[in-house]
C-alpha positions in Angstrom: -59.5 -70.3 88.8 -56.7 -72.8 89.5 -53.2 -71.6 88.6 -51.6 -73.8 86.0 -48.8 -75.9 87.4 -45.4 -75.5 85.8 -43.0 -78.3 85.1 -40.3 -79.3 87.6 -37.6 -78.0 85.3 -39.3 -74.6 84.8 -39.9 -74.3 88.5 -36.2 -74.8 89.2 -35.2 -72.5 86.4 -37.4 -69.7 87.9 -35.9 -70.4 91.3 -32.4 -70.0 89.9 -33.3 -66.7 88.3 -34.8 -65.4 91.5 -31.7 -66.4 93.4 -29.5 -64.8 90.7 -27.3 -67.9 90.5 -24.6 -68.1 87.8 -25.7 -69.6 84.6 -23.3 -72.5 85.2 -22.3 -73.7 88.6 -20.3 -76.7 89.9 -21.0 -78.4 93.2 -18.5 -81.1 94.0 -18.9 -84.0 96.4 -22.7 -83.7 96.9 -24.2 -86.6 98.9 -27.1 -88.4 97.1 -29.5 -90.4 99.2 -32.8 -91.9 98.3 -34.6 -88.7 99.2 -32.0 -86.4 97.5 -31.8 -87.5 93.9 -30.6 -85.6 90.9 -32.4 -82.4 90.4 -34.1 -81.1 88.3 -35.7 -84.5 87.5 -38.5 -85.2 89.9 -38.8 -88.8 91.2 -42.3 -89.0 89.9 -41.1 -88.0 86.5 -38.4 -90.6 86.4 -40.5 -93.6 86.9 -43.3 -92.8 84.4 -43.6 -94.5 81.1 -42.9 -92.1 78.2 -44.5 -92.9 74.9 -43.5 -91.2 71.6 -46.5 -89.5 69.9 -45.9 -91.5 66.7 -45.4 -94.8 68.7 -41.8 -95.1 67.3 -40.5 -96.2 70.7 -41.9 -96.5 74.2 -39.2 -96.1 76.9 -39.7 -96.6 80.6 -37.4 -94.2 82.5 -35.8 -96.1 85.3 -35.2 -94.7 88.8 -31.8 -94.7 90.4 -31.3 -98.1 92.0 -29.9 -96.9 95.3 -29.8 -98.7 98.6 -32.1 -96.9 101.1 -29.2 -96.5 103.6 -26.3 -96.1 101.2 -25.0 -92.8 99.8 -22.7 -92.1 96.9 -20.6 -89.1 96.1 -21.3 -87.4 92.7 -20.6 -84.1 91.1 -23.6 -81.9 90.4 -23.8 -79.2 87.7 -26.2 -76.4 87.1 -26.9 -74.8 83.7 -30.0 -72.7 83.3 -30.5 -73.8 79.7 -29.7 -77.5 80.2 -31.6 -78.6 83.3 -30.7 -82.2 82.9 -26.9 -81.8 82.7 -26.2 -83.5 86.0 -28.3 -86.5 84.9 -26.3 -86.9 81.7 -23.0 -86.7 83.5 -24.0 -89.3 86.1 -22.9 -92.7 84.7 -25.0 -94.7 87.3 -28.1 -92.8 86.5 -27.6 -93.1 82.7 -26.9 -96.8 83.2 -30.4 -97.2 84.7 -32.0 -95.4 81.8 -30.0 -97.4 79.2 -30.8 -100.7 81.0 -34.5 -99.8 80.6 -34.0 -99.0 77.0 -32.3 -102.4 76.5 -35.3 -104.0 78.1 -37.8 -102.0 76.1 -36.1 -102.9 72.8 -36.0 -106.6 73.7 -38.4 -109.0 72.1 -38.8 -110.8 75.4 -42.4 -110.5 76.7 -42.9 -108.5 79.9 -43.9 -111.7 81.8 -40.4 -113.1 81.2 -38.3 -110.0 82.0 -36.1 -112.0 84.4 -35.1 -114.1 81.4 -33.9 -111.3 79.2 -30.8 -112.3 77.4 -28.7 -109.1 77.6 -27.6 -107.7 80.9 -25.9 -104.3 81.3 -22.9 -104.9 83.7 -21.0 -101.6 83.3 -21.3 -98.0 82.1 -18.4 -95.5 81.9 -18.3 -92.0 80.5 -15.5 -91.9 77.9 -15.8 -88.3 76.5 -17.7 -85.1 77.1 -18.2 -82.1 74.8 -20.0 -79.3 76.6 -21.2 -76.0 75.2 -22.6 -73.9 78.1 -26.2 -72.9 77.6 -26.4 -74.8 74.3 -25.9 -78.6 74.5 -23.8 -81.3 76.0 -22.6 -84.5 74.3 -21.5 -87.5 76.2 -20.2 -90.8 74.9 -20.7 -93.9 77.1 -19.0 -97.2 76.9 -21.5 -100.0 77.9 -20.5 -103.5 78.8 -23.2 -106.2 78.1 -23.2 -109.8 79.2 -25.3 -112.6 77.6 -27.1 -114.4 80.4 -27.1 -117.7 78.5 -23.5 -117.9 77.1 -21.8 -115.5 79.6 -20.1 -113.8 76.7 -19.5 -110.0 77.0 -19.6 -107.2 74.4 -18.8 -103.5 74.5 -20.8 -100.9 72.7 -20.5 -97.1 72.5 -23.5 -94.8 72.9 -23.5 -91.1 72.2 -26.1 -89.0 74.0 -26.8 -85.3 73.5 -29.0 -83.2 75.8 -30.7 -80.1 74.7 -32.6 -77.1 76.1 -36.3 -77.2 77.0 -38.5 -78.9 74.4 -35.7 -79.0 71.8 -34.9 -82.8 71.8 -38.1 -84.0 70.1 -37.5 -82.2 66.8 -33.9 -83.4 66.7 -34.9 -86.9 67.5 -37.3 -87.0 64.5 -34.5 -85.6 62.3 -32.1 -88.2 63.5 -34.6 -91.0 62.9 -34.9 -89.9 59.3 -31.1 -89.9 58.8 -30.4 -93.3 60.5 -32.5 -96.2 59.4 -30.2 -99.0 60.5 -31.2 -101.0 63.6 -28.4 -102.7 65.6 -29.3 -106.0 67.2 -29.3 -104.9 70.9 -30.5 -101.3 70.9 -32.4 -99.1 68.4 -30.1 -97.1 66.2 -31.5 -93.8 67.5 -33.5 -93.3 70.7 -35.2 -90.5 72.6 -35.3 -89.9 76.4 -37.7 -87.0 76.4 -37.8 -86.6 80.2 -34.2 -85.6 80.2 -34.3 -83.9 76.7 -31.8 -86.3 75.3 -31.3 -88.0 71.9 -29.0 -91.0 71.7 -27.1 -92.8 68.9 -25.7 -96.3 69.0 -22.3 -96.6 67.5 -21.7 -96.8 64.5 -24.9 -94.6 63.9 -23.9 -91.0 64.0 -25.3 -87.5 63.5 -22.4 -86.4 61.2 -20.0 -89.2 60.6 -22.1 -91.1 58.1 -19.3 -93.4 56.9 -18.8 -95.1 60.3 -21.1 -97.9 59.5 -19.1 -98.7 56.3 -15.6 -98.9 58.0 -17.0 -101.0 60.8 -18.7 -103.6 58.5 -16.2 -106.3 57.5 -18.2 -107.4 54.5 -18.5 -103.8 53.2 -14.8 -103.2 53.9 -13.7 -106.3 52.0 -16.0 -105.9 48.9 -16.5 -102.2 48.6 -14.1 -100.0 50.4 -10.8 -101.9 50.2 -10.6 -103.1 46.6 -10.0 -99.7 45.0 -7.4 -98.9 47.7 -5.6 -102.2 47.3 -5.5 -101.8 43.5 -4.1 -98.3 43.7 -1.5 -99.0 46.3 -0.3 -102.6 45.7 -1.7 -103.4 42.2 -4.6 -105.4 40.8 -2.7 -108.7 41.1 -3.5 -108.6 44.8 -6.9 -109.7 46.2 -8.3 -109.5 49.7 -8.7 -112.7 51.6 -9.6 -111.5 55.1 -10.1 -108.1 56.7 -10.8 -106.9 60.2 -11.2 -103.5 61.8 -11.0 -101.9 65.3 -11.7 -98.4 66.4 -8.6 -96.6 67.6 -9.8 -93.1 68.4 -13.3 -91.7 68.2 -14.3 -88.0 68.5 -18.1 -88.0 68.1 -19.4 -85.9 65.2 -15.9 -85.0 64.1 -13.5 -87.9 63.3 -13.0 -91.6 63.8 -9.7 -93.5 63.3 -10.0 -97.2 62.5 -7.2 -99.7 62.3 -7.7 -102.2 59.5 -5.7 -105.4 59.2 -6.1 -107.4 55.9 -4.5 -110.5 54.3 -3.7 -110.1 50.6 -3.0 -112.9 48.2 -1.1 -112.5 44.9 -3.2 -114.0 42.1 -0.2 -114.9 40.0 2.3 -116.2 42.5 -0.1 -117.3 45.2 1.9 -115.5 47.9 0.3 -113.8 50.9 1.1 -110.6 52.8 -0.5 -109.0 55.8 -1.0 -105.3 55.7 -2.1 -102.9 58.5 -3.3 -99.5 57.7 -5.5 -96.8 59.2 -8.6 -95.1 57.9 -9.9 -91.8 59.2 -13.5 -90.8 58.8 -14.4 -87.1 58.6 -17.7 -85.3 58.9 -16.6 -82.9 56.1 -14.0 -82.9 53.3 -11.2 -81.7 55.5 -9.5 -85.1 54.8 -8.8 -84.0 51.2 -6.7 -81.0 52.6 -5.0 -83.3 55.1 -4.2 -85.8 52.3 -2.4 -83.0 50.4 -0.4 -81.9 53.5 0.6 -85.5 54.4 1.8 -86.0 50.8 4.1 -83.0 51.0 5.4 -84.0 54.5 6.0 -87.7 53.5 7.8 -86.6 50.3 10.1 -84.3 52.4 10.9 -87.2 54.6 11.5 -89.6 51.7 13.9 -87.1 50.0 15.8 -86.7 53.4 14.9 -83.0 53.6 14.1 -83.6 57.2 15.0 -86.3 59.8 11.4 -86.5 60.9 9.0 -89.3 59.8 5.4 -89.0 58.8 2.7 -91.6 58.0 2.4 -91.8 54.2 -1.1 -91.1 52.8 -2.4 -94.0 50.7 -5.8 -93.0 49.3 -8.6 -90.5 49.9 -12.2 -91.8 49.4 -13.9 -88.6 48.2 -17.4 -90.1 48.3 -17.2 -91.5 51.8 -14.8 -88.9 53.3 -12.2 -91.4 54.4 -8.5 -90.9 54.4 -6.3 -94.0 54.3 -2.7 -94.0 55.6 0.1 -96.3 56.4 0.8 -97.6 59.9 3.9 -96.7 61.9 5.9 -99.0 64.2 6.6 -97.6 67.7 4.9 -95.8 70.5 3.8 -92.3 71.4 6.1 -90.2 73.6 3.6 -90.3 76.4 3.6 -94.1 76.3 7.4 -94.0 76.2 7.4 -92.2 79.5 7.9 -88.5 78.7 5.9 -87.6 81.8 7.7 -90.1 84.0 11.3 -91.0 84.9 12.6 -91.0 81.3 11.4 -87.4 80.6 15.0 -86.0 80.9 16.0 -87.8 77.7 12.7 -87.5 75.9 12.0 -83.8 76.6 15.0 -82.5 74.6 14.2 -85.0 71.8 10.6 -83.6 71.6 11.8 -80.0 71.7 14.3 -80.6 68.9 11.6 -82.4 66.8 9.2 -79.5 67.2 11.9 -77.1 66.1 12.7 -79.3 63.1 9.0 -79.4 62.2 9.1 -75.6 62.1 11.9 -75.8 59.6 9.8 -77.6 57.0 8.6 -75.9 53.9 4.8 -76.2 53.2 2.9 -75.1 50.2 -0.6 -74.1 51.3 -3.1 -71.3 50.8 -3.7 -71.0 54.5 -3.6 -67.5 56.1 -0.7 -67.4 58.6 -1.9 -67.5 62.2 -0.5 -65.1 64.8 -1.3 -63.2 68.0 -4.2 -61.3 66.3 -6.2 -64.4 65.6 -5.4 -65.7 69.1 -6.7 -62.5 70.7 -10.0 -62.9 68.7 -10.3 -66.4 69.9 -9.7 -65.3 73.5 -12.5 -62.8 73.3 -14.9 -65.5 72.1 -13.7 -67.9 74.8 -14.1 -65.2 77.5 -17.8 -65.0 76.6 -18.3 -68.6 77.4 -16.0 -68.6 80.4 -18.0 -65.7 82.0 -20.6 -68.3 82.9 -18.2 -70.4 85.0 -18.5 -70.0 88.7 -15.0 -71.3 89.4 -13.3 -68.5 87.5 -12.8 -65.1 89.1 -14.3 -62.9 86.4 -12.4 -59.8 87.4 -9.1 -61.7 87.1 -10.2 -63.1 83.7 -11.1 -59.7 82.3 -7.9 -58.2 83.7 -5.9 -60.9 82.0 -7.6 -60.4 78.6 -6.9 -56.7 78.8 -3.3 -57.2 79.9 -2.7 -59.6 76.9 -4.2 -57.0 74.5 -1.9 -54.3 75.8 1.1 -56.6 76.0 0.7 -57.7 72.4 2.1 -54.3 71.3 5.5 -55.4 72.6 5.7 -58.7 70.9 8.5 -59.3 68.4 7.9 -60.2 64.8 8.6 -63.7 63.5 8.6 -65.3 60.1 5.7 -67.7 59.7 6.7 -71.4 60.0 5.0 -74.7 59.4 2.9 -75.5 62.5 1.6 -78.9 63.6 -1.4 -77.2 65.2 -2.0 -79.9 67.9 1.5 -80.5 69.4 1.5 -82.8 72.4 3.2 -86.0 73.5 0.5 -88.3 72.1 1.0 -86.8 68.6 4.7 -87.5 68.6 5.6 -91.1 67.7 8.9 -92.7 68.7 10.3 -95.1 66.1 13.6 -96.3 67.7 15.6 -93.1 67.6 13.4 -91.3 65.1 10.5 -89.0 65.8 7.4 -89.2 63.7 4.5 -86.7 63.8 1.0 -88.1 63.6 -2.5 -86.5 63.6 -1.8 -83.9 60.9 -5.3 -82.5 60.4 -4.4 -79.1 61.9 -1.1 -78.5 60.1 -0.9 -74.9 58.9 1.5 -72.0 58.9 1.9 -69.3 61.5 3.8 -68.0 64.6 6.1 -70.7 66.0 5.0 -69.9 69.6 1.5 -71.2 68.8 3.0 -74.7 68.8 5.7 -74.2 71.4 3.5 -72.4 74.0 0.7 -74.9 73.4 3.0 -77.8 74.2 4.3 -76.0 77.3 0.8 -75.2 78.3 0.1 -78.9 78.3 3.1 -79.4 80.6 1.7 -76.8 83.0 -1.8 -78.4 82.9 -0.5 -81.8 83.8 1.7 -80.5 86.5 -1.2 -78.6 88.0 -3.4 -81.7 87.8 -0.8 -83.7 89.7 -0.2 -80.9 92.2 3.6 -80.8 91.4 5.7 -78.1 93.1 5.9 -74.9 90.9 9.8 -74.8 90.9 10.0 -78.4 89.6 7.9 -77.9 86.4 9.3 -74.3 85.9 12.7 -76.0 85.5 11.3 -78.4 83.0 9.7 -75.6 81.0 13.0 -73.8 80.9 14.8 -77.0 79.9 12.3 -77.6 77.0 12.4 -73.9 75.7 16.2 -73.9 75.8 16.5 -77.1 73.7 13.9 -75.7 71.3 15.9 -72.5 70.8 19.0 -74.5 70.0 17.4 -75.9 66.8 14.7 -73.4 66.0 14.7 -71.5 62.7 14.3 -68.3 64.8 15.1 -68.2 68.6 12.2 -67.0 70.6 12.4 -64.4 73.5 11.4 -64.8 77.1 8.8 -62.0 76.9 7.1 -63.5 73.8 7.1 -67.0 75.4 5.4 -65.8 78.6 2.8 -63.9 76.6 1.8 -66.9 74.5 1.8 -69.3 77.4 -0.6 -67.0 79.3 -2.9 -66.6 76.2 -2.9 -70.3 75.4 -3.5 -71.4 79.0 -6.9 -69.6 78.8 -7.6 -70.3 75.1 -6.9 -74.1 75.3 -6.4 -75.5 78.8 -8.9 -73.6 80.8 -11.5 -73.7 78.1 -11.1 -77.5 77.6 -11.5 -78.0 81.4 -14.9 -76.5 80.9 -15.8 -78.1 77.6 -14.8 -81.6 78.5 -15.8 -81.7 82.1 -13.4 -84.5 83.0 -13.0 -85.5 86.6 -11.0 -83.0 88.6 -10.7 -80.5 85.8 -13.0 -77.8 87.0 -11.2 -77.8 90.3 -8.0 -76.5 88.7 -9.3 -73.7 86.4 -8.7 -71.1 89.2 -5.1 -72.3 89.6 -4.5 -72.2 85.9 -6.0 -68.7 85.7 -3.6 -67.5 88.5 -0.6 -69.0 86.5 -1.8 -67.4 83.3 -1.9 -64.0 85.1 1.6 -64.5 86.4 3.0 -65.4 83.0 1.2 -62.3 81.5 2.9 -60.2 84.2 6.3 -61.6 83.1 7.0 -63.1 86.6 9.0 -66.1 85.2 12.2 -66.2 83.3 12.3 -69.4 81.3 15.0 -68.1 78.9 18.0 -65.9 79.3 
């Protein structure tokens, strides 16, 4: 009796188990030739036509279009539960698949394939969200050119790969939730050979209001009228409206910039307004609206020198928060990481201390080192699968932080920003404004301060800066924070929180986002975290 042949993916999975390879491994700078393509997808599987059982969509999976003598350098990944991870993270490979999808969805007959109107001319990975052994989400930016007119357009596609035989069920569910069909691609598509489901922006798995805020007609006649009436009065009517996506985090939030021209019905005067709408997958926007109202009121009453974008309106039905626009630029754009950092660093430190002086009325439970240690334990479970991390050092560090927590000083809970970094501080002439206020809460001040300083360490490590240089900047920042803080922090506590947040935020994000060059620095970040936990650095007197 003939032995049943297993699939390519299962054979590779069994091979990995036999070799006792780590669940996740990272192999940089692998050479790909025409005989060494992306495992675990066999060449014969790539070029076959895959037809959905219900004939919803037939998609030819294209091979990599490589020159027989040329090679290219890519990064290969191995995850025992996600055998197609490397394929999803290879922009060239996915461009070939999406080009085939573009052709398959075209109405052009096969005999006239050379005359197809849309041509894919570029594909870049914009964002990655990776959960080891579970799934991986990638958002691609595609550039298309019309062969007849020469005009180009840019579209965003979100793809999510799943474990063996798990994508089909999710594809059918996605088809039921999204019935719209964009003109170029199907709204939702399935690439079963790489266990992947894709959504064409603004179609989404969770952010169901995206199609509303990106439709000018719907904006003008449905979304904007109640907002305009509440904020400016019913004497104003909308003449024109346009929107542009500013920041998009798939399945979480999307910020849209809306510009509209209003005309006064009585005086026939016109005014142009710019505002921002933020879409949520849940009703977190209602809580943020309340927080922003309190902060904007504190600024209006001169209770703080800080500025905040004023909330305008919360659309409960569509989960959209509307807020005013600010004039200026982020601290990162202003050059806080470049030559002007010496003047901007103390300004940022002072602003963070002033934020911690604010009074906030909320039912949130104060965050402190106990919650942080719980998060660290959960992070460590995920990080155990990462080949680049020395697991003995990681476990030693977690234990050292647990023991060291007994010596931490007590602090009164303060108002925390929750996501303090240079892109969330806005410079308006000589005034600092805080933006992105979704994570504002109350808790230990070092959760903000050490998070900011962990970001400084992260970028210094990425840029291979000398240790002494950025240690001086860390000390400079901490010193200026203490000058304006409601409660000065100690060197021991600062070192402990920096060590904990380097693991909890920076190392974990290097794994979860898989940006170029990030996995190569996790070992260095772990060494630095250990040194801070050992109190090797004195940043404060």
